[in-house]
C-alpha positions, 0 to 999 in steps of 0.5 A: 225555768218554771221553778224559781226555787230550783233555778236559784239553787242550781246557780248556787250549786255551781257557785259552791263547786267553783268556790271549793276549787280554790282556783280563784278568790272568793271576791273574783267568783262573786263578781263573776256571779254578779253578771250585769250587776257587777259594776254596782258592786265594783263601785263599792269597792272603788269607793272604799279604795280611794282613802287609806283610812277606809281600808277597814271599810273596804275589808267589810265591803269585800266580806259582804260581797264575797258571801253575797251569792249565798243570799236571796230574797223571796218574792211572789204574789202568794207571799204578798197575799199571805202577809197582807191577809195576816196583817188584816186579820190580826188587826181585826182581833184574831191573833196567833195560830187562829189568824194563821189558820184563817189565812190558810182557810181563805187563801191556801197554805203558802208554798215556799218552794214556788216563791221566786228567789231573787239573788242579792248578788244580781240585785243589790246596788252600790247605794244600799251597800254603802249605806249599810256599811256606813251605818254599821261603822257609825254605831260600832265607833260611836257606842262606848263598847265598840272598841272591844268588839273585834273586826271578825265579830263586827262582820258577822254580828253587826255588819250584815244587811240581812238575816236570811231570805227576808225582803231586802230593806234598809232597816238599820236607820229605822230601827236605830231611830226607834231604839237609840233614844231608849239608850240615850235616856236610860243607860247609865253604864258603858256595858253591852250587857246593861244595854242589851237588858235595857232594850230587852225590857223595853221591847217586851212591853209590847205584846208578842203573838206566838205562831209556832207554825209560821211558814217561811220565808223570814217575815222581815224587818219592816213587818216585825217592827210593827206586827210583833207576831211569828215563831221563835225564829222571828223573835230572834230576828227582831232582836237582831234588827234592834240590837245590830242597828245599835252596834250590839253584837247579837245573833242566833244559836240553835240546836239542829235537832233537840236531843230530848224533844221534837224538832229544832230550836233557836234562841238569841245570844249577845256577846260582851266586851270579852267575847263571852256569849249570853243567851236570851229569848224575847218575851221568855228569857232575859240576857242575864248571865246564869239565869236559871229557868224552870226546864233544864235544857239538853242540846247535844251540839250548839251551832251559831249562825254566821253571815260568812261561809264556814270552811268546815261546812265547805269541807263536808261538801267535798267529802259527801255527795249526800248531805243530811238536811240538818247539816246543809247550811254553809253558815254553821259555826260550832258554838258548843264549848260556850254551853258545856265543858269542852271535850274530845271523844274518839270512836274506833272502827268497831264502833263505826260498824267495821266499814270503811268510810270517809265521814261518820255522823253523830245523831240524836233521836227526833220524831221520825228517827235518828238525825245527824247533828255533827259530822267527823272525818274518818282518819286512821280508822278513827273518828273524833268528835269535839264538844259533845254534851254529856247525859244525852242519848247518841248514835253513830250513823253512816254516810253516803245517804245512810245517815239515819241508820245506826252503825253500832249500839246507841250510847250515853256520854257520861260526865267523865267522857266515858260511853255507856252503850245500850246493848240489849241482853235478851237472856235477861228480861223484864216487865214494862208498864208504859204510861206514855209515849213521849217525855214528861219533861215539858208537862211537869211544870203544868202539873203543879198548877192543879194542887189545891184545886177543888170542885164545889157544888151549890144551888145558888148561881153565886155559889153561896152556901156551896159544898166542896165535893172533891179537892185535888191533892196532886197530879203527877201525870197528865191523863184522865182521872176519876173521883167518886163523890160521897157528899150527899145531896142534889145540886144545880151548879158545879164548878172547878175552882182553880188555885191562884196563878194557875189559869184554870188549865183544865182540858176536859170535865165530865160529871155523872149521876148515880146511874153513870149517865153523863150530866149536861148543862150550860157552861159557866165560868170566868170569861175570856182567855189569855191573849183573848184566844177563843179556842182556850176559853172556858168552852174548851173544857167541854169540847171533847178535844184533849189538846184544848184547855181553859187558859184564863187571862186572870190569875185569881178567882178563876173557875169553870163549870156547869149549870144543869138547869135543875138540881142533880145528884152528882156521883162521879167526876171525870177530869183531864188536866192540861196535857199533850195527848201522849198518855195511853188512850183507849182503843188506840194501836201501839207497838213497842220496839227495842234497838237491836243489832239489826235495827228496831225489833218489835215486841208486839202490837197492843191496843190501849185501855183508857188511862191504863198502862201498856204491859210488856213482858219479856222485854230485854234488859239494857235496851233502848225502847221506842213506843209507836202510836199507829192511830194518831199523833207524832210525838214519840221519844225513845226511853230506857226502863230502869227501876220500874220507870220510863227514863226518857232520852 
């Protein structure tokens, strides 16, 4: 078959069908699927059958083999080329997204679908599996907290020999040799959380080059041990490799779709002696219980990745022919009750759209529309969902391929578990002043960086005898600002001087004379950038790209400006702070919708005027709105309008 990706999933499809039939044990089915590799797997079972003292190891071997048909490695010449090129380019000094862009420019993007999927069940040999089991049991028994870790926890969060689709490597001894000395020399207690925090602090001493757009597959243990670069998921993988190799139960939790921003999100968790989980993210959030971070997280539902197949995931395949991609994994355990208070929410047939259906989905809004994050089986004309986070906008959506279309009006779950539905009232109207198309949640912390920043002009290159011509009091919204300069005189040099610890996050600067002509000159300012990222050096402030900004590597005395070459009278400054380019832009085409009984209803298209709000009159009260931008960009969020403000969901 020409497409190796398709070949593997045809094999997996039939394996799942047979697994759901319950006619044979999972072990029997796995051994049949192994084909010519069956003797290798039987060697492992026989090895642990000889001695009664190895009965637990036998169960562990069986657990791995029964789940092995669902796992594979990705291989191919294009993957080797990509990895080798990425490593070479980063060693030459180009890092992060710039390195990825350079690799793709030279060799083209990596095509995941065309990589060969090599099934573990047909390739894993007995020696590899026995080595993994022996090492896992060794650290489980050796570490002082091992006696508190149940066998089921051990199987899913210490025992596994791989994570997903990375290269097959005997990584545990290598990682253990690297990191066990850290515990031996510094750990002064017998507690899991102390060990995990110690390892966290040791790991983050090395730099991490974040590449959000890192393509699949997972890069693997060997790569991460040395390279320290990748996406948020790769950071989670590194935590797994380090801590599982030492007998610490860790894994990955995730939201399938963020309920108040775009996309999916992963983070790590560690389980303590009582089985309680604490979340963390390498280089971002330490494994400390109840650690407060600046941005409040909304999750809706949280899922934990297991190594073993979850029965509820198999149940969905029995009921549904067309399954939402977000719920397509067989390894999702609902972990929501560990993040917010447990609850049970029931929906009537009217709330399900008065249709007979076997399954109903609970959805949140993502960039392209409603996306399922949970499913419920309809029984007696009702569907029940458990452990739903309050304060999130949800919609029930249909089954049978219609899982992106709401069957009733959207709602917020209140703290007392009642529902507040947003049913538009077209008999009561309001005027909307819209300044953005996307939430401000993640921009607010950056806006604090500009308070107290000032512009100063001088005729000396060292800015001696300078005059402050304008001081920024506060910025609440990332958009273009204009300020008139009333300080008299002509000056050759002008600069923006950033407050301490704010990294001079200015995105664009423009200076104008008395005739409203834009002044030009040589870019001057603090050299370098954080992680030496070229696109975020001082030149970014004058590149006419609103999404690039100066991100200095120093925390004090940072500035950027222009040398005009001769003294000039400066009458106006136009500046744009660090931003996400989701404010209203001049000349761009927008359309506002509200969610009505028959879906999204337009309230007309409008052309934006630079840094001015879009005004919509006669908008219904108690409605959910969606502002689309047809000119550019992807980030858009739903919102309500209350007390003259956009409330983002």
